[in-house]
N, C-alpha and C positions, 0 to 999 in steps of 0.2 A: 482373533477372535471370533469364531462363529456365534453367528445371529441370527436368533429365529424370528426371520425376517415377514415371515406371516403374521405370526401373533403381535411383532411390532405394530405394524401396521394396520392392523384391527384395533390396538388401541391405540393409535395417534387418529383412525377413523372417529373412533366414539369418541376422544379426548374433543375432535377438533367439533363434532357436532352437539357437544354437551356444554363447550367451557363460554358459548356464548346467548347459549340459553340460561336467563334471566327470568324467570318467573316471580310476580308480584314484586320484581325490580329488588331483589333480597339477597342475589349472588351481585361479584364485584368484576368488575372489567380485569382484576389485577389479573386471574386467572388465563388471560389473552395473550399475555407478554411471554417473548420468549425464552426470559429463564427462570418463569414461573413453570412452563414446561418443560424445559430439559429436566427437569429432578425424577420426576415418575419417569420420561422417558431413559435417563442412564441409570436411573435403578434396574429398568426392565433388561437394558445393554449389558447392565455390569461394570459402566464405564461413567460412574456419578461425576470426577473431579472432569472427563474431557466433555461431558456433555454442560456442566456445567462452562465451561471455558466456552463452548459454540456461543453458549447461549448469551453467555454477555457481551461476545462479540455482535450477534445479529443485534442483543436488544440496545445496543453505539447507534445503529441504525435511528432509532426513534424516541434518545435519550430527549431529546426536543420537545417531546408529546405530553405536555404536561395534560394532568387530567382533572380540572378545576371542578366540583361536583358528580365524579367519577364519571364526568364525559368529555372526549376526548375535542378540540379544536376539529380536526381534522372527521369528526363525524364516525359513526360506523367502519365504515368502512376502513379506516387507517390503524381503529382495532383491528381488524379482521386479518387485514395484509399482514400483520407483523404477526399473528396468531399462524395464519401459514406459514409463511417466514420461518418461525423459530421452531414449530415439529420439523418441518420437511428438512430444514437445514440441521436441525441437532441432530436426527436420525442417519439422515443420510450421510450426511457428514461423518459420523460415529460407523455407519457401517462401512464406510471406501477407507478410512481411517486421513479423512481432508484435514488441513491444518486449517485459521480463522477462517484464512484470507478465502479460499476455495469453497467453504461453507457460506461464506456470503453472497461469494458469487454465485453459489447452488440456490440459497433464499430468494431471493432476491425476486426473480423472474416466476416462481412460485406463487410469491407471495401478492405477483401483482395479477396470477389470476385469481387468486382468491378475492379479490377486489370485483371482479367482474361475477366471480361467482355471488358473491352476497350482494351485490345489486339485485341479479337476479332471483333470489330470496327472498329481497324487501318487496318486490314490484308482484308476488306474487306472494306474500303475508299480506299485502294490501288488500285483499279480496278479503281475509278474514276479517280488517277493520270494519267492512259493510256487511258482513256476516250477522258481526257484532251485534253495532245497531239495528241490524231485523228483529234478532233475537230481543235485543231492549225492548222495544215496541212492545214484543208477544210475552214479556216478561218471564220470560226463559234462560234462568243464571245459570243455566246446568249447560245449554247454549253461546253464552254468553263465556264461561269458566272453559271451556274447548276452543273456544276462539282464542282467549285472550293466555293459553296457556300449553294446551297438549296438540293441539295442529301446529303452529307455533315450532313446537319439538317435533315434529313428527315429518318436517318441511326441510329443518337440519339435518334430521339423520340421511333424510331420503338426497338433499340436493349437495350435503359437504363431508357425507359420510364413503363416496367412490372417490368422490375427488381426491380424496386423502391417502386412504385405501393404496388405488391405483400409480397416487406422485410417489408413496412411500415403498411400495412392495416392488412395482414393477422398476420405478425410477432409480433406486439403487443399482440394479444389475444393469439398465442401461447407463447410468453416470458410470459406473465401474469400468463396463469393456469402453467405454468413451475415454475412459482417464487412459487405457492403458495403452487407446491406438494412437493418442494426440503425445506429441512431441515435449520434448522437457520446457521446450520456450514456452510454448504457448499456457504449458501449469503454471509456470512462473509467472504469465501477463496476469492470468487470473486469477492469481491469488495477490499478485498489486494492485490488482482492482477491486479486490475486494478486500484490501486491506485500507485502501483510500476512501472505502467508501461510510464506512461511519464519521468521516468528517462530515458528510452532509449532517448527522444527525447532531454532531457539532458545532456547527454553524447556523441550525432552529434553534437550539440552543442559546448561543452567543447573543440570537435574533429574539427571544425571550428578556436575556438579562442586559439587553440593550441599555433600558430605558436608568435615565438619572438618579430616580429614587431606589433604583435596585444595587448598579454598577454598586455602592462603596462596599456593600456587606461580599459581593466578586474578589474585591480584591483587599477585602481584611483574609477571605477565606486562602486566597493564593499566598499571601504574605503570610502568611498561619503555620500553610505548609512548606516554603521553602524555609520560613526560619526556625520551628522548630522542628520539624519533620513531622508531623499529623500524618495519622494515616487517613483513610477517607474515614472508615467505624469511627475515630475519637474525633474530628471533626464534623460529622451527622451529630454526635452525642454533644457538641456544644453547640452546632445549629440549629435543631430541633427546639428546646428550650430557648433558645432565641427568638426564633420564629412565635411559639408562643406567643411569649412575653410581649412581642411589637404586636402581634393581631388584641393580644388583648387591651392593650394600650391605644391602640387604633381606634376599636371598639371604645372603651369610654371615654373618649374622646369625641368622638362623635355621637356619643350617647349624652353628651354635655351638651351637644352644641344644638343638637333637637331641643333640649330643655330652654337652653336658653333662647329660642327661636320660640320658643311656646308662651315662654315667659314674656318675650316681647309683647309679642301677638296681644297675648292675654292683657298687657300694660292699656297698650293703644286701642283697644274696645271699652278697657274703662272710663279712657280720658274721652273718646268721641261719649260716653253717656255722661 
């Protein structure tokens, strides 16, 4: 299937530039995940199913990167890494007809480059914080607004758009020609290596759930799937209300503990008097 890679490259560049822009922190980092970016790319390239398959495969690398408070433990670079990897892996993978293993092998190096690019952007953006301090002393609210919202967006576009546009538009041609030249055993090696890389994501996930207080829930889910053959969606429908109930009960328990502690303190004060 022929694709208009110029339009795809422009869209990918704009998506990469705007996805990480969080004016007043009103947007969510979910836009940075490979599975999220895969949907519009699939719609644009006319293969939503293929895009979602590639996006899901690339997401496996980051399945262990939970985001408490919408913030990754790995920080910003971790999010930008998976965003760049997901966009390039899905767009280029669909364009050359790559399988999931090859798409992952393509995505990872570009994702690492995205980390370095994001570090450069952060260094430049630090200047805006100092400028905002200066404007605050002067009472210049317009200058503060520009430093907080509009200039970071301009820096996002200047630094991220060219990188993503070149990677998608020219990378597709280069990688396509490379695939034609490389012998079959090399491509098989790429597929096998790429297929093994999601194990990294699962290893991180296991490291997270390896706590004694969480392991029982892991085994409960495992046995429910094995015994009753539940799908991931069905298990999620069961797990979400369980998680909410546990959080609420834990909060009630903590509140009760605080009240008892305050009551005990008040009682000690009365005895002293």
